[in-house]
C-alpha positions in Angstrom: 59.6 85.9 151.4 62.4 88.0 152.9 61.9 91.6 153.9 63.1 93.3 150.8 63.7 96.6 152.5 66.1 94.8 154.9 67.8 93.2 151.8 68.1 96.7 150.3 69.8 97.9 153.6 72.2 94.9 153.4 73.1 95.9 149.9 73.7 99.5 150.8 75.8 98.4 153.8 77.8 96.2 151.4 78.6 99.2 149.2 79.2 101.7 152.0 81.3 104.6 151.0 81.9 108.2 151.9 81.0 108.9 148.3 77.3 107.9 148.9 75.1 110.8 149.9 71.6 109.2 150.0 70.0 105.9 149.1 66.3 105.2 148.6 64.3 102.1 147.8 61.5 102.9 145.4 59.0 101.2 143.1 57.0 98.1 144.1 59.1 97.3 147.1 58.7 100.8 148.6 54.9 100.7 147.9 54.6 97.2 149.4 53.0 95.7 146.3 56.1 93.7 145.2 55.8 90.1 144.1 58.4 87.3 144.2 59.3 88.3 140.6 60.0 92.0 141.5 63.4 93.5 141.6 64.6 95.9 144.3 65.0 99.4 142.9 67.5 101.5 144.8 68.4 105.1 143.9 72.0 105.8 145.0 73.0 109.5 145.0 76.8 110.0 145.1 79.1 113.0 145.3 81.2 112.1 142.2 81.4 109.5 139.5 83.8 106.9 140.5 84.8 103.8 138.5 85.8 101.9 141.6 82.4 102.5 143.1 80.6 101.4 139.9 82.6 98.2 139.9 81.8 97.5 143.5 78.1 98.0 142.9 78.2 95.7 139.9 79.9 93.0 141.9 77.5 93.3 144.8 74.5 93.1 142.4 75.8 89.7 141.2 76.6 88.6 144.8 73.0 89.3 145.8 71.6 87.4 142.8 73.7 84.4 143.7 73.5 84.5 147.5 70.0 85.8 148.1 68.3 85.1 144.8 67.2 88.8 144.8 67.7 91.1 141.9 68.9 94.6 142.9 68.5 97.3 140.3 70.7 100.2 141.3 70.1 103.6 139.8 73.2 105.7 140.5 73.5 109.4 139.9 75.7 112.2 141.0 74.4 114.9 143.3 74.9 117.4 140.5 72.8 115.3 138.1 70.1 114.7 140.7 69.8 118.4 141.4 69.5 119.2 137.7 66.8 116.6 137.2 65.0 116.4 140.5 61.9 118.1 139.0 61.4 115.4 136.4 58.4 113.2 137.0 60.6 110.0 137.6 62.5 111.6 140.4 59.4 113.3 141.8 57.8 109.8 142.1 61.0 108.3 143.6 61.2 111.0 146.2 57.4 110.8 147.0 57.2 107.0 147.4 60.8 106.2 148.2 62.0 104.7 151.5 65.3 106.2 152.7 67.8 103.5 153.8 
């Protein structure tokens, strides 16, 4: 099996933008208990909503499924939304177990 953290890095490199503030892999891949059926969860914090960015992310998700047979599950949120919701249990877990890439 490929190193899924490295695949996540490749995905983030493929969507590189000045609009991206921070990216973290979380879930089973970050914990190291992923299986061949696991997706790769990535939190992507951006400065502002951007249709062009969303389209690029969607395209790259499809590319990674076709080229690497890996399912990337991006979770995109603006910095403002992240700051408003960072105390929610979901984001607390992501921040605690996440691997920044």
